[in-house]
C-alpha atoms as one frame of an Amber mdcrd trajectory, in Angstrom:
protein
  93.873 113.417  87.804  90.205 114.351  88.214  86.898 113.666  86.617  83.416
 114.401  86.116  82.423 113.878  89.711  85.129 116.143  91.307  87.277 113.671
  92.817  91.102 113.972  92.521  93.371 111.059  92.331  96.728 111.580  91.976
  97.607 108.625  90.144  94.975 105.536  88.316  92.734 104.438  90.143  92.639
 101.388  88.303  96.233 100.770  89.798  95.203 101.528  92.790  91.834  98.990
  92.935  95.092  96.443  91.238  97.234  97.389  94.169  95.042  96.973  96.663
  93.247  93.793  95.450  96.863  92.860  96.075  96.652  93.744 100.013  93.682
  91.471 100.225  95.710  88.787  98.505  99.170  88.994 100.620  97.166  89.635
 103.940  95.008  86.499 103.598  94.391  84.850  99.887  92.196  82.287 100.913
  88.943  84.582 102.739  89.572  86.364  99.668  88.542  84.365  97.394  85.948
  83.360  99.790  84.335  86.968 100.273  84.538  87.324  96.363  82.695  83.892
  95.695  80.073  84.361  98.405  79.159  87.939  97.359  78.917  86.749  93.771
  76.622  83.728  94.945  74.493  85.880  96.759  73.776  88.993  93.885  72.849
  86.036  91.682  70.210  84.790  94.125  68.692  87.636  95.008  68.493  88.707
  91.361  66.917  85.115  91.098  64.345  86.003  93.495  62.321  87.634  91.112
  62.534  85.044  88.570  60.658  82.592  90.878  58.153  84.760  91.763  57.216
  84.854  88.249  57.268  81.038  88.095  55.079  80.788  90.863  52.203  83.148
  89.676  51.927  81.317  86.154  52.040  78.118  87.358  48.864  79.315  89.697
  47.413  80.883  87.068  47.853  77.388  85.151  46.553  75.630  88.085  50.257
  73.405  88.026  50.720  72.367  91.640  54.093  70.384  90.988  55.554  73.763
  89.058  53.641  75.982  92.292  55.028  73.681  94.907  58.784  73.854  93.279
  58.797  77.455  92.442  57.594  77.851  96.408  60.297  76.347  97.604  62.929
  77.603  95.514  61.272  81.249  96.927  62.457  80.224 100.623  65.728  78.645
  99.619  66.737  81.956  98.285  65.580  84.044 101.041  66.999  81.344 103.233
  70.077  81.152 101.241  70.292  85.407 100.966  70.227  85.720 104.357  72.832
  82.679 104.863  75.144  84.415 102.346  74.847  87.917 104.005  75.742  86.282
 107.157  78.666  84.873 106.268  80.000  87.262 103.540  79.659  89.744 106.145
  82.028  87.640 109.102  84.515  86.927 106.264  84.599  90.737 104.755  85.374
  91.871 107.995  87.859  89.222 108.876  89.688  90.362 105.745  89.214  94.019
 105.754  90.912  93.543 109.090  94.019  91.905 108.015  94.650  93.553 104.740
  94.306  97.151 106.637  96.642  95.938 109.144  99.085  94.958 106.284  98.053
  98.773 104.382  99.075 100.284 107.207 102.372  99.079 108.278 103.157  99.009
 104.089 102.042 103.661 104.708 104.610 103.307 107.819 107.360 101.804 105.960
 107.175 104.301 102.891 106.849 107.227 104.792 109.768 106.342 107.323 111.814
 104.253 105.073 111.859 107.542 102.594 115.485 108.448 102.499 115.077 112.472
 102.356 112.378 114.473 103.929 110.509 114.638 100.416 107.146 113.402 101.136
 107.450 115.934 103.935 108.764 119.191 102.707 107.377 119.245  98.874 104.243
 120.822  99.343 102.461 118.571  96.844 103.654 115.307  98.759 102.798 116.679
 102.109  99.503 117.373 100.502  98.773 113.955  99.491 100.152 112.535 102.624
  97.628 115.267 104.357  94.757 114.070 102.581  95.685 110.077 103.000  95.380
 110.941 106.641  92.087 112.604 106.618  91.027 110.050 104.426  92.354 106.981
 106.626  89.046 105.266 106.825  87.929 105.260 103.368  90.837 104.225 102.881
  90.367 101.382 104.959  87.410 100.304 103.192  88.603  99.842  99.955  89.313
  96.135  99.285  85.407  96.287 100.615  84.161  98.496  98.398  85.989  96.638
  95.640  83.701  93.557  96.985  80.773  95.698  97.410  81.113  97.113  93.610
  81.520  93.344  91.798  78.704  92.252  93.674  75.979  94.875  92.211  77.536
  94.762  88.338  76.254  91.013  88.775  73.078  92.365  89.775  72.849  94.772
  87.840  73.467  91.625  84.041  71.462  89.228  86.316  68.583  91.853  85.695
  69.170  93.108  82.231  68.907  89.276  81.705  65.863  88.638  83.065  64.112
  91.424  81.596  65.191  90.500  78.385  63.711  87.705  78.784  60.462  89.742
  78.885  60.639  91.453  76.202  64.444  93.041  74.883  62.721  96.641  74.547
  63.207  96.641  78.375  66.512  96.943  78.439  65.918 100.661  77.804  65.338
 101.348  81.416  68.106 101.007  82.954  69.253 103.386  80.367  66.457 105.697
  82.009  68.960 105.412  85.403  71.935 106.466  83.082  71.582 110.226  84.450
  70.941 109.134  87.921  73.997 107.263  88.280  76.120 109.655  86.220  74.918
 113.080  88.334  74.568 111.008  91.779  78.493 110.652  91.499  78.863 114.097
  90.482  76.559 115.400  93.091  77.805 113.126  96.188  81.482 113.750  94.387
  80.815 117.548  95.040  81.662 116.174  99.021  84.888 115.361  98.329  85.588
 118.158  96.198  83.946 120.500  98.849  86.685 118.910 101.141  89.172 119.807
  99.127  88.408 123.216  98.584  87.481 123.863 101.991  91.266 122.177 102.918
  93.298 125.250 103.664  90.251 126.664 105.834  89.414 123.416 107.509  93.827
 123.240 108.298  93.298 126.609 110.005  90.228 125.617 112.005  92.315 122.442
 113.065  95.546 124.917 114.304  93.677 127.595 115.883  91.798 124.578 117.955
  95.416 123.357 118.789  96.465 127.034 119.786  93.302 127.031 122.156  93.578
 123.785 123.991  96.583 122.626 124.274  98.742 123.226 126.870 102.297 124.766
 124.510 100.403 128.134 123.926  98.195 128.003 127.045 100.624 130.694 128.352
 100.719 133.361 125.568  96.601 132.826 124.955  95.814 133.884 128.757  99.103
 136.766 129.259  97.609 138.709 126.105  94.204 138.000 125.889  93.959 136.022
 122.730  91.145 133.273 123.872  88.552 136.097 122.209  90.715 136.766 119.871
  91.877 132.699 118.440  87.352 132.251 118.760  86.518 134.419 116.571  89.205
 133.363 113.777  88.368 130.118 114.471  84.616 130.675 113.687  85.778 132.467
 110.810  86.837 129.481 109.560  84.854 127.208 109.917  82.044 129.567 108.532
  84.022 129.664 105.308  84.174 125.524 105.466  79.970 125.765 105.752  79.987
 127.776 103.489  81.992 126.075 100.404  79.975 123.083 101.041  76.546 124.534
 101.815  76.759 126.104  98.071  77.568 122.222  96.634  75.222 120.741  98.790
  72.417 123.010  97.028  73.616 122.327  93.514  73.932 118.644  93.772  70.137
 118.507  95.373  68.533 120.606  92.013  70.577 117.784  89.609  70.365 114.358
  91.977  66.076 115.310  91.820  66.023 115.714  88.113  67.898 112.327  87.116
  65.090 110.968  89.484  62.411 112.308  87.847  64.416 110.857  84.415  63.838
 107.699  85.770  60.846 107.638  87.019  59.384 108.459  83.506  61.207 105.171
  82.228  59.874 103.295  85.205  56.126 104.015  84.466  56.195 103.242  80.800
  58.226  99.745  80.697  55.009  98.876  83.578  52.100 100.379  81.825  54.307
  98.511  78.828  54.221  95.193  80.181  50.275  95.271  81.173  49.832  96.585
  77.477  51.431  93.339  76.597  49.653  91.055  78.395  46.414  92.330  77.767
  46.712  92.034  74.260  48.028  87.745  75.137  51.752  88.730  74.228  52.881
  88.394  78.009  52.173  86.879  80.917  50.630  87.413  84.249  54.376  86.363
  85.734  55.450  88.805  82.833  53.858  91.443  84.649  54.580  91.265  88.121
  58.986  89.886  87.293  58.608  93.224  85.193  57.391  95.247  87.715  59.724
  93.432  90.380  63.282  94.310  88.351  61.666  98.136  87.613  61.699  98.232
  91.229  65.308  96.683  91.730  66.763  98.930  88.991  65.862 101.590  91.065
  67.183 100.685  93.668  70.487  99.329  92.106  70.549 102.456  90.443  70.542
 104.441  93.168  72.475 101.572  95.420  75.237 102.027  92.341  75.264 105.170
  92.252  76.508 105.228  95.566  78.776 101.930  95.545  80.568 103.259  92.497
  80.672 106.940  94.147  82.084 105.070  97.312  84.301 102.764  95.445  85.861
 106.109  93.806  86.398 107.780  97.362  88.499 104.789  98.530  90.466 104.072
  95.385  91.288 107.683  95.763  92.807 107.559  98.836  94.700 104.064  97.878
  95.591 106.404  95.455  97.182 108.699  97.081  98.669 105.484  99.293 100.479
 104.738  95.845 101.413 108.621  95.199 103.614 108.284  97.924 104.815 104.792
  97.371 105.934 106.428  93.758 107.948 109.372  95.372 109.329 106.925  97.728
 110.609 104.816  95.297 111.539 107.389  93.077 113.991 108.663  95.775 115.080
 105.098  96.159 116.300 105.145  92.971 117.669 108.174  92.565 120.470 106.574
  95.531 123.312 104.632  93.248 124.107 103.129  96.326 127.600 101.233  94.872
 130.052 102.235  97.268 130.842 101.247 101.189 130.866 103.599 103.807 134.570
 103.871 104.838 135.492 102.795 108.104 136.650 105.653 108.763 137.638 109.281
 107.488 141.163 110.066 106.161 140.549 113.085 103.919 137.180 114.125 105.295
 134.063 115.512 103.816 133.952 117.969 100.359 131.334 120.001  99.292 131.966
 120.898  95.633 129.797 123.551  94.099 126.861 122.173  96.017 123.883 124.272
  95.931 119.959 123.612  96.917 116.589 124.717  96.031 113.520 123.597  98.208
 110.811 122.066  95.656 108.559 125.107  94.090 111.340 127.647  95.800 112.019
 130.467  93.817 115.535 130.277  94.264 118.258 128.159  96.157 118.793 128.739
  99.666 122.008 127.368  99.416 124.360 128.489  95.725 127.331 127.271  94.913
 128.768 125.717  98.080 132.415 125.230  98.099 134.027 123.306 101.591 136.173
 120.965 103.199 135.810 119.635 106.440 138.657 118.466 107.835 138.476 114.796
 109.027 138.849 114.921 112.835 138.062 118.753 112.645 135.481 120.142 114.787
 133.680 122.542 112.624 131.132 125.646 113.331 129.000 127.260 111.104 127.520
 130.262 111.751 125.428 133.071 110.394 121.354 134.868 110.192 118.426 133.345
 110.840 117.818 131.975 107.103 121.535 131.551 106.420 121.481 128.023 104.873
 122.532 126.671 108.291 120.173 124.314 108.781 119.946 123.106 104.794 123.555
 122.768 105.199 123.488 119.872 108.017 120.621 118.066 106.125 122.907 117.664
 103.421 125.288 116.157 104.591 123.159 114.263 107.256 121.823 112.984 103.351
 118.372 113.829 104.356 118.568 116.135 101.413 120.029 115.539  97.389 121.856
 118.837  96.450 120.032 120.175  93.301 123.824 120.815  91.926 126.886 119.857
  92.986 128.390 116.796  94.982 129.667 116.125  98.343 132.523 113.666  98.947
 133.036 111.547 101.774 136.979 111.040 101.148 136.979 109.877  97.679 133.568
 108.663  97.591 130.436 110.896  95.870 127.750 110.364  98.976 124.806 109.528
  96.303 126.736 106.339  96.065 126.656 105.709  99.421 123.602 103.466 100.732
 121.458 105.940 102.382 120.993 103.575 105.035 124.565 102.669 105.840 125.643
 106.458 105.593 123.288 107.057 108.633 124.215 104.519 110.666 127.616 106.283
 111.038 125.820 109.978 111.136 124.243 110.552 115.124 122.650 114.285 115.116
 120.790 116.624 117.858 118.194 119.268 116.833 116.991 121.958 118.320 113.651
 121.130 117.452 114.295 117.746 118.471 111.145 114.900 118.853 110.066 113.965
 122.396 109.742 110.440 122.679 107.495 109.662 125.414 108.990 106.330 126.467
 110.958 105.460 129.274 114.137 107.269 129.511 116.533 104.873 129.102 114.768
 103.709 125.767 113.850 107.888 124.717 117.855 108.020 125.098 118.974 104.608
 123.684 117.278 104.683 120.541 119.831 106.753 118.994 121.831 103.571 118.443
 118.866 100.985 118.223 121.812  97.268 118.370 122.911  99.414 122.541 119.206
  99.908 123.481 118.915  98.002 126.371 122.482  98.712 127.276 122.047 100.813
 130.904 125.636 101.436 131.380 126.058 102.055 127.029 123.167 104.991 127.656
 124.457 106.328 131.446 127.579 106.864 129.728 125.621 108.594 126.596 124.013
 110.862 128.490 127.638 111.758 130.922 128.697 112.220 127.296 125.813 114.737
 126.912 126.392 116.569 130.131 123.132 115.149 131.583 124.240 112.638 134.056
 122.267 115.045 136.667 118.794 115.014 135.463 118.482 110.826 136.309 118.864
 112.136 140.145 115.742 114.319 139.307 113.923 111.890 138.238 111.446 109.117
 140.473 112.222 105.824 138.508 116.233 106.712 137.036 116.254 105.357 133.759
 112.876 103.291 133.964 111.371 107.154 134.744 108.414 107.187 132.147 108.192
 109.953 130.247 104.740 112.033 129.423 102.389 113.567 131.497  99.133 111.467
 129.779 100.820 108.222 130.908 100.119 106.709 134.444 103.125 107.658 136.167
 104.392 109.587 133.340 106.379 112.288 134.130 106.815 115.906 132.148 110.175
 117.625 131.626 111.197 121.437 131.185 112.313 122.470 127.550 116.211 121.901
 128.884 115.614 118.223 129.552 114.209 117.545 127.196 116.875 119.049 125.311
 119.309 117.229 127.108 118.235 113.365 126.538 118.190 114.629 122.522 121.571
 115.585 123.272 121.675 112.269 124.793 120.854 110.499 121.743 123.584 111.815
 119.641 125.559 110.253 122.168 124.557 107.061 121.732 127.023 106.378 119.081
 130.538 105.675 119.825 132.061 105.537 116.551 130.248 107.771 114.343 132.240
 109.568 111.284 129.969 112.629 111.509 128.274 114.476 114.653 125.548 116.985
 114.191 124.337 119.454 116.349 121.773 121.861 114.960 121.274 124.019 118.063
 121.418 121.413 119.865 121.414 123.571 123.421 118.994 127.074 122.258 116.672
 125.928 125.462 120.282 125.793 127.809 121.834 129.469 129.090 125.129 129.816
 127.768 127.573 128.982 130.508 125.902 125.489 130.365 126.629 125.480 126.617
 130.247 126.474 126.937 130.470 123.311 129.086 129.281 121.073 127.241 130.699
 122.309 124.079 133.930 121.361 126.110 133.207 118.124 126.283 132.428 117.289
 122.729 135.480 118.635 121.975 137.109 116.391 124.499 135.092 113.441 123.035
 135.779 114.391 119.439 139.418 114.447 120.192 138.626 111.152 121.420 136.669
 110.525 117.801 139.621 112.184 115.059 142.051 109.529 116.854 139.595 106.591
 116.764 137.281 107.044 112.973 138.422 110.549 111.703 134.685 111.729 112.418
 134.127 114.953 111.612 132.169 118.123 114.564 129.530 120.298 113.292 128.105
 122.740 115.391 125.757 125.153 114.778 125.402 127.577 117.188 124.206 131.224
 117.732 126.673 131.520 121.174 130.476 132.987 119.641 131.868 132.464 123.301
 131.175 128.281 122.156 131.881 128.515 118.456 135.021 130.058 119.190 136.653
 127.317 120.106 136.308 125.412 116.968 138.790 124.155 114.613 137.302 125.806
 111.673 134.335 128.483 111.403 132.441 128.411 108.455 130.323 131.896 108.109
 126.817 131.200 106.004 125.178 134.580 104.232 122.712 134.305 102.308 123.315
 131.001 101.433 126.446 131.467 100.428 129.879 130.783 102.395 131.514 134.767
 103.085 133.960 133.357 105.446 136.032 130.623 107.434 139.118 130.473 109.192
 139.687 130.529 113.069 137.940 132.545 115.382 141.416 134.392 115.772 141.963
 134.739 111.690 137.872 136.043 111.860 138.416 138.621 114.408 141.516 140.025
 112.749 139.918 140.129 108.819 136.870 142.886 110.993 134.803 140.691 108.594
 131.036 139.829 109.243 132.077 137.152 111.862 133.846 139.589 113.510 131.267
 142.256 113.377 128.354 139.398 115.086 130.923 138.429 117.272 131.963 141.868
 118.712 127.394 142.801 118.164 127.337 139.768 120.564 129.826 140.011 122.876
 128.107 143.858 124.152 125.095 142.534 124.387 126.926 140.196 127.655 128.789
 143.534 129.104
């Protein structure tokens, strides 16, 4: 959704305004009412100041001392009231904004984190809105104050119009001369946001290059391959492109702004000459001339400020509309889940995929196509294949992080799509190659794998033991209480393999899962360590087989490890090409046997 200002809102700004006012009401209803009331009264006091001046000048001209004193008192009261209302209103608005902003941030966190799938993070259109909202965070937080300011200026415009009409209805034409400034100012100032959107790609590229140049991860390769000048050159080129885009739009905006001001000045001087002429002819008082001069100046200020306030409101509501858009995505994602069935306490037959296909949003072809597969209850299943074969996609489908484009996944005889995703994930545990590095205390970094037992040190130690990482505690200065992350006081950094062991420990926290997913969890470990760990997992899988009939799924590129699985699934270009045990697949002399032999030769 776009308008003449160049601002693009993914949903209606009017709806976004209603949502933000709802946030203000929910955060602090008393301050919400006070904020709008105080700024409404302040707007009236400001607008009526010129009226008291008119009455004072007319009274002085007529020699009416009583009216002069009353008008002077009203002027003094207006000045005092305006100052007091401005101070009180600012304090009330700041307190309201602080509470509302906290509520908004909490709702945004809930919206993103509680979306059942990875749709927000992996759909380009949704990800763009999330990134823009992150970059517009300050504008988003100012949405409620901008609505208060918009109300204030609207009341001032109405009051000024009424006062101008009291002098002569023809003076109502004066604001019309300000319309070009209002319309064009919205457009010219909106060019800033338009520039941000047009420059989003080079700005993102510059940000990535900044990360490469200044963070510790790429530092080794940056120096080893002498990439400093190359990265710097590309960084400067990206910034030049950003500046070029903004400079072109700024020149256009300045020319339009100058044209709009010239139009208003014609109307401004015309109004003054008209009222002076009326006064000379005896059709207006000297006070009317003063009133018109003051109001005409206020109109100039109102037109200029209202243009900025309207623009700012549009910008803040555009940011708010991105939040509303993401809430809609999350709500729709939850609605696609027909959570009628109960997650079983144990598996009887297992998990099956029936003609399952998956295509990424805006993808041109399926990354998984027509997959038919049964994972028997209590089995250990290994998934192998070249990079891009669809292994990780299959794992995410089983976890419920993706919804099949076509086909169904069944848990025993129940469609996975009918299970509450939150309840299903309580019975799923997983370890991933691209795991998060939680910079908590070690006990917490592992314990979050099962929140109900987060503070149980015995459970955490047992999980690390099942993960083959018990020896890691000996190397840490404070054991489970060791703070992770070198940026924290007394915090320690770990090697890639050590971080991965903690991730595996998290995956082992849940003792009765129905599904354990291990997607290249040992990529940072050597082959012997992985082999020993898989032997431990095989033993743990045997225990799970007896208690819950759990299925253990392992994705690994090391065939010496996967050969111990009960069932090996070979993926190639999104399709299952072979299934069977290690011995069966080697005997068939197919793709698995070819890949196994190639890897075996590399170790000889």
